[in-house]
Legacy VTK file of the C-alpha trace (Angstrom):
# vtk DataFile Version 3.0
C-alpha trace
ASCII
DATASET POLYDATA
POINTS 446 float
49.258 -27.339 49.203
51.572 -25.118 51.246
55.191 -26.211 51.271
58.673 -24.939 51.953
59.363 -21.868 49.842
62.416 -21.268 47.723
64.169 -17.922 47.461
63.520 -16.212 44.140
66.289 -16.083 41.573
66.099 -12.288 41.318
65.781 -10.377 44.578
64.885 -6.668 44.691
67.816 -4.561 45.871
65.499 -2.906 48.400
65.384 -6.139 50.406
69.012 -5.729 51.419
70.955 -3.098 53.306
72.977 -0.609 51.274
76.246 -2.366 52.022
75.078 -5.980 52.004
77.948 -8.091 50.606
77.003 -10.816 48.153
73.335 -9.891 48.574
73.013 -11.769 51.858
70.425 -10.704 54.409
72.377 -8.775 57.052
71.282 -9.811 60.544
71.797 -8.254 63.967
71.455 -10.480 67.038
69.726 -8.791 70.002
70.489 -10.632 73.227
73.200 -13.262 73.491
72.402 -15.984 76.012
71.628 -19.696 76.043
68.754 -19.488 73.517
70.662 -17.226 71.120
73.771 -19.382 71.223
72.200 -22.834 71.392
69.127 -22.334 69.234
68.609 -19.105 67.263
72.179 -18.685 65.998
72.699 -22.446 65.777
69.883 -22.548 63.197
70.674 -19.270 61.434
74.455 -19.156 61.039
74.677 -22.168 58.666
72.107 -20.667 56.254
73.798 -19.139 53.205
70.978 -16.661 52.590
72.126 -14.592 55.565
75.108 -13.232 57.425
75.062 -12.266 61.114
77.042 -9.035 61.310
76.218 -7.501 64.700
75.367 -8.429 68.283
73.841 -6.377 71.102
73.498 -7.189 74.786
73.241 -5.249 78.057
75.975 -7.460 79.540
79.369 -6.475 78.094
80.756 -9.942 78.757
77.976 -11.497 76.697
78.517 -9.004 73.889
82.167 -10.089 73.717
81.231 -13.769 73.802
78.620 -13.254 71.083
81.117 -11.518 68.817
83.644 -14.317 69.349
81.036 -17.044 68.821
79.833 -15.612 65.503
83.288 -14.784 64.169
84.611 -18.235 65.108
81.731 -19.859 63.207
82.432 -17.942 60.006
86.171 -18.546 60.350
85.560 -22.297 60.559
83.075 -22.218 57.690
85.333 -20.227 55.354
88.642 -21.627 56.563
89.804 -18.049 56.924
90.438 -16.182 60.183
88.775 -12.770 60.259
86.247 -13.670 57.563
83.646 -11.556 59.368
84.088 -8.656 61.772
81.023 -8.497 64.009
79.927 -5.079 65.240
78.969 -4.845 68.929
76.447 -2.742 70.830
75.552 -2.280 74.489
72.214 -0.781 73.406
70.239 -2.471 70.640
68.692 0.858 69.646
72.046 1.949 68.266
72.080 -1.217 66.150
68.665 -0.328 64.733
70.107 2.931 63.384
72.438 0.959 61.099
70.736 1.021 57.699
72.906 -1.840 56.410
71.185 -4.261 58.813
68.105 -5.826 57.228
66.777 -7.983 60.040
67.177 -8.785 63.720
66.797 -11.858 65.882
65.451 -11.032 69.348
66.505 -13.561 71.990
66.056 -11.396 75.081
64.269 -12.023 78.406
60.485 -12.048 78.037
59.894 -8.508 79.325
62.160 -7.243 76.525
60.293 -8.858 73.603
57.577 -6.493 72.413
59.487 -3.209 72.695
62.562 -4.065 70.583
60.358 -5.894 68.062
58.187 -2.791 67.610
61.212 -0.502 67.391
62.884 -2.807 64.872
59.761 -2.798 62.699
59.573 0.983 62.875
63.192 1.052 61.685
62.214 -1.138 58.714
63.896 -4.305 60.007
62.484 -7.799 59.637
62.148 -9.621 62.953
62.591 -13.112 64.342
61.093 -12.990 67.845
61.395 -15.538 70.592
58.191 -16.386 72.386
56.218 -15.239 74.311
55.083 -12.530 71.912
54.481 -10.137 74.800
53.723 -9.996 78.520
50.440 -8.130 78.112
47.532 -8.259 75.691
47.902 -4.523 75.054
51.525 -4.662 73.895
50.872 -7.798 71.837
48.079 -6.034 69.977
50.302 -2.991 69.419
53.105 -5.176 68.055
50.819 -6.998 65.624
49.345 -3.719 64.374
52.795 -2.136 63.872
54.103 -5.154 61.946
51.078 -5.049 59.648
51.445 -1.302 59.135
55.171 -1.436 58.341
54.937 -4.520 56.113
58.008 -6.251 57.532
58.271 -10.001 58.040
58.026 -11.213 61.627
58.452 -14.863 62.479
57.567 -16.080 65.967
59.926 -18.603 67.525
57.228 -21.256 67.895
59.462 -23.829 66.255
57.203 -26.797 66.979
55.655 -25.895 63.605
58.892 -27.029 61.977
58.701 -30.439 63.705
56.843 -32.821 61.383
54.920 -34.667 64.092
53.040 -31.515 65.151
52.015 -30.765 61.573
50.975 -34.362 60.922
48.901 -34.467 64.117
47.160 -31.218 63.187
46.491 -32.453 59.640
44.997 -35.724 60.883
42.708 -33.863 63.272
41.692 -31.206 60.724
40.852 -33.939 58.211
38.612 -35.865 60.594
40.785 -38.910 61.275
39.588 -39.015 64.899
36.029 -37.988 64.090
34.586 -34.853 65.642
37.142 -33.170 67.884
35.734 -32.291 71.309
38.608 -32.066 73.822
42.272 -31.101 73.758
44.473 -31.940 76.749
47.801 -30.138 77.101
50.523 -31.303 79.443
52.478 -28.365 80.813
54.393 -28.405 84.127
54.647 -25.640 86.689
57.834 -24.249 88.202
59.177 -24.804 91.716
59.539 -22.019 94.256
63.009 -20.843 95.204
65.015 -19.635 98.168
65.477 -16.078 99.319
68.300 -14.340 97.464
70.334 -11.572 99.098
71.135 -8.254 97.449
74.432 -8.259 95.560
76.544 -5.555 93.916
75.603 -5.012 90.278
78.394 -6.390 88.051
80.249 -3.602 86.277
79.660 -5.357 82.962
75.838 -5.242 83.286
73.519 -2.304 82.553
71.068 -3.422 85.217
68.724 -0.425 85.028
68.080 -1.045 81.334
67.901 -4.803 81.934
64.966 -4.166 84.304
63.449 -2.062 81.536
59.810 -1.131 82.010
59.433 -3.299 85.131
59.731 -1.918 88.693
63.103 -1.153 90.258
64.259 -4.043 92.482
67.653 -4.884 93.946
70.141 -6.913 91.940
70.852 -10.507 92.805
72.356 -12.971 90.339
69.534 -15.465 90.809
67.099 -12.850 89.499
68.997 -12.183 86.258
71.344 -14.621 84.492
74.424 -16.590 85.594
77.606 -14.560 85.244
79.781 -17.613 84.647
77.536 -19.770 82.474
75.927 -19.408 79.062
73.951 -22.638 79.224
72.123 -22.679 82.574
68.499 -21.624 82.764
68.356 -18.006 83.993
66.503 -17.068 87.156
64.300 -14.389 85.589
62.197 -17.156 84.013
60.794 -17.844 87.493
60.116 -14.212 88.464
56.650 -12.858 87.601
58.095 -9.409 87.067
59.832 -10.629 83.899
57.519 -13.418 82.747
54.643 -15.539 83.970
56.325 -18.913 84.444
55.725 -21.977 82.343
52.332 -20.734 81.164
54.230 -18.319 78.906
57.557 -20.197 78.922
56.282 -23.293 77.120
52.606 -22.416 77.003
52.790 -20.451 73.763
54.452 -23.411 72.035
51.693 -25.830 72.990
48.761 -23.422 72.628
50.041 -22.487 69.164
50.378 -26.136 68.130
46.973 -27.037 69.592
45.321 -24.183 67.697
46.845 -25.581 64.495
44.796 -28.746 64.925
41.746 -26.982 66.380
41.591 -24.460 63.499
41.404 -21.605 66.035
44.674 -19.814 65.196
43.099 -16.375 64.779
40.573 -16.468 67.588
40.490 -17.622 71.191
38.384 -19.180 73.926
35.148 -17.639 75.190
35.842 -18.544 78.817
38.920 -19.385 80.872
38.928 -20.916 84.347
42.310 -21.557 85.985
43.601 -22.352 89.443
47.211 -22.562 90.538
49.495 -22.702 93.538
51.965 -19.856 94.053
55.000 -19.791 96.365
54.439 -17.966 99.647
58.090 -16.935 99.989
61.355 -16.857 98.089
62.627 -15.000 95.037
60.955 -17.274 92.506
57.247 -16.523 92.534
55.682 -17.835 89.323
52.913 -20.424 89.371
53.488 -24.023 90.387
50.982 -26.817 89.783
47.901 -25.620 87.937
44.759 -26.601 86.073
43.137 -24.496 83.358
39.990 -25.103 81.331
39.293 -23.014 78.219
35.932 -23.250 76.482
35.383 -22.270 72.840
32.138 -21.158 71.238
32.329 -24.063 68.773
32.049 -26.508 71.684
35.724 -27.404 72.051
37.267 -27.685 75.500
41.009 -27.282 76.093
42.342 -28.510 79.426
45.911 -27.704 80.491
47.721 -29.221 83.469
51.053 -30.568 84.601
49.215 -33.769 85.521
49.105 -34.681 81.808
52.159 -35.931 79.873
54.029 -33.027 78.297
52.502 -32.565 74.865
49.086 -32.293 73.205
46.344 -34.917 73.129
43.485 -34.389 70.677
40.364 -36.389 71.598
37.583 -36.971 69.085
34.465 -39.075 68.704
36.446 -41.837 66.945
39.800 -41.847 68.744
42.730 -39.745 69.913
46.123 -38.466 68.751
48.987 -37.503 71.077
51.976 -35.436 69.956
55.078 -34.300 71.826
58.634 -33.187 71.138
60.069 -36.563 72.103
63.787 -36.125 72.746
63.999 -32.613 71.309
65.149 -29.713 73.505
65.870 -26.138 72.437
68.717 -26.007 74.939
70.472 -28.366 77.335
68.742 -26.834 80.361
65.136 -27.109 79.176
63.010 -27.794 82.260
61.158 -30.764 80.793
63.035 -34.046 80.964
63.961 -35.580 77.642
61.887 -38.678 76.938
64.067 -40.512 74.476
61.833 -43.573 74.423
58.550 -41.697 74.170
56.663 -41.728 70.913
56.681 -38.256 69.418
53.415 -39.130 67.675
50.873 -41.716 68.837
47.226 -42.549 68.289
44.459 -44.772 69.606
44.737 -46.734 66.349
47.995 -46.757 64.318
45.929 -46.715 61.130
44.938 -43.131 61.936
48.520 -42.000 61.343
49.202 -44.316 58.417
46.409 -43.115 56.162
47.853 -40.705 53.579
46.150 -37.400 52.877
44.132 -37.118 49.712
44.844 -34.426 47.163
41.701 -32.487 48.107
42.174 -32.795 51.860
43.698 -30.075 54.066
47.474 -29.878 53.696
49.078 -27.551 56.229
52.085 -25.264 55.771
55.198 -27.467 55.772
58.747 -26.391 56.636
61.868 -27.962 58.130
63.554 -24.950 59.752
61.811 -21.986 61.397
64.687 -19.573 60.771
65.137 -20.639 57.145
61.424 -20.122 56.539
61.722 -16.591 57.961
64.619 -15.758 55.645
62.891 -17.215 52.596
59.776 -15.182 53.370
61.836 -11.999 53.686
62.985 -12.645 50.121
59.665 -13.796 48.666
57.316 -11.489 50.553
55.126 -14.442 51.513
53.752 -14.936 55.006
55.896 -17.073 57.334
54.557 -20.129 59.103
54.306 -18.308 62.462
53.216 -14.717 61.713
52.792 -12.116 64.419
48.976 -12.144 64.667
48.995 -15.899 65.108
51.677 -15.532 67.771
49.686 -12.821 69.528
46.602 -15.040 69.639
48.502 -18.018 71.089
50.192 -15.743 73.630
46.809 -14.284 74.558
45.690 -17.701 75.804
48.784 -17.827 78.037
48.112 -14.366 79.435
44.382 -14.715 80.101
45.095 -18.078 81.759
47.614 -16.337 84.007
45.096 -13.602 84.853
42.517 -16.251 85.773
45.144 -17.977 87.953
45.862 -14.719 89.774
42.216 -13.768 90.282
41.179 -17.337 91.086
37.953 -17.319 89.133
36.339 -18.118 85.804
36.467 -15.280 83.286
34.469 -14.603 80.133
36.655 -13.501 77.213
35.741 -11.804 73.951
38.430 -12.607 71.334
37.042 -9.927 68.966
37.372 -6.980 71.336
40.202 -8.634 73.328
38.483 -7.691 76.578
36.996 -9.602 79.495
33.224 -9.328 79.545
31.858 -7.296 82.454
34.968 -7.567 84.609
36.833 -4.315 85.219
39.284 -5.903 87.646
40.386 -8.450 85.037
40.549 -5.838 82.264
42.952 -3.741 84.332
45.424 -6.639 83.997
45.479 -6.465 80.190
48.350 -3.976 80.511
51.051 -3.198 83.068
52.385 0.087 84.444
55.682 0.864 82.682
58.736 2.451 84.256
59.830 5.480 82.256
61.681 5.764 79.909
61.309 2.067 79.038
58.248 0.348 77.650
55.953 0.290 74.654
53.928 3.217 76.065
56.826 5.571 75.309
57.511 4.533 71.720
56.639 7.137 69.120
54.553 5.267 66.560
LINES 1 447
446 0 1 2 3 4 5 6 7 8 9 10 11 12 13 14 15 16 17 18 19 20 21 22 23 24 25 26 27 28 29 30 31 32 33 34 35 36 37 38 39 40 41 42 43 44 45 46 47 48 49 50 51 52 53 54 55 56 57 58 59 60 61 62 63 64 65 66 67 68 69 70 71 72 73 74 75 76 77 78 79 80 81 82 83 84 85 86 87 88 89 90 91 92 93 94 95 96 97 98 99 100 101 102 103 104 105 106 107 108 109 110 111 112 113 114 115 116 117 118 119 120 121 122 123 124 125 126 127 128 129 130 131 132 133 134 135 136 137 138 139 140 141 142 143 144 145 146 147 148 149 150 151 152 153 154 155 156 157 158 159 160 161 162 163 164 165 166 167 168 169 170 171 172 173 174 175 176 177 178 179 180 181 182 183 184 185 186 187 188 189 190 191 192 193 194 195 196 197 198 199 200 201 202 203 204 205 206 207 208 209 210 211 212 213 214 215 216 217 218 219 220 221 222 223 224 225 226 227 228 229 230 231 232 233 234 235 236 237 238 239 240 241 242 243 244 245 246 247 248 249 250 251 252 253 254 255 256 257 258 259 260 261 262 263 264 265 266 267 268 269 270 271 272 273 274 275 276 277 278 279 280 281 282 283 284 285 286 287 288 289 290 291 292 293 294 295 296 297 298 299 300 301 302 303 304 305 306 307 308 309 310 311 312 313 314 315 316 317 318 319 320 321 322 323 324 325 326 327 328 329 330 331 332 333 334 335 336 337 338 339 340 341 342 343 344 345 346 347 348 349 350 351 352 353 354 355 356 357 358 359 360 361 362 363 364 365 366 367 368 369 370 371 372 373 374 375 376 377 378 379 380 381 382 383 384 385 386 387 388 389 390 391 392 393 394 395 396 397 398 399 400 401 402 403 404 405 406 407 408 409 410 411 412 413 414 415 416 417 418 419 420 421 422 423 424 425 426 427 428 429 430 431 432 433 434 435 436 437 438 439 440 441 442 443 444 445
């Protein structure tokens, strides 16, 4: 039975940076916005195994706020002002040169996920990476291969695995409590379109060229980037295809990852994908709106995803169903899905399905209570975390091939072994994106 792991009593000195005080894992935070402040650091800072010692961001104002936020936390915790002096960087690559830093948390916009994660691994740093894993199949595969080659610990930020109801639902399904599983229905909303947004002067505190990274050069407007006077509002880039793919990658990786847990398909994928979606005809925000996607698996399973379903995952079997959702949980105050405080986080066609304990010889899934703690414990123990990179890549792949099917407007045949579409050159051209030099995974020396 897999359970929460404890840090070993004796830890090899090689785990820590040369100057690590008190043998704590020294962490650098890359990107300081609403998710870093309200979720990643909120979970990591209280853990005694680690100390956050550096912060990097392309917005100088956010770097300053990150430094203050982290130092204030440690001052309150220790009762001593100046307990920690946080180093700051306008370019995360300078942070990666610091040999005393053991690990990084990457809480950047989606188009800046794969590149810093790969570069951190090449620098020997352990990585906590917010989802989606990547914006293309090609860079996701490269990231997974680099992590395996370098032997560092990467934990994906698919924190639904730390929520007990998702594990319990998956265990009940895997152990046959609803009979033979045949259909999985995933509720996932689309995003609204937005107004036109005029060109604005680039704030002097923002390195906008590097913020755009490998994506095409476009004019600056605040709605396209992040609010200059708020750390909690949802940033506009989430609704721009240039930097993400909308809710299909925004929340899609969470739900596809959790669904695969119950379907026992975590290291494979569907054989076909057929998606249709509406897209805005004007305005700055151009990601998909309402959509319907049907994924077929070779083992006969069908996975249907649509905003018409309640947000969450419904497993349907020959003898009943199980529905699981986050309930009133939100990673940040501005999550786009309304909190449903009265909704059952876990429900079933028959309550007895959920009340039957697992036998000793039945399938017991990996159990944790905190995604960031599990990452830190696995850095120390060398064991695999609950959300390793290959698993994250596979869940993200479903998001990305669904988006490609949306854009092409047709059913596609997918080979999860070769990670190519079968007999479709037009679709295969979308497995990667052109990258604007000098940014992008194409220009990293592996």
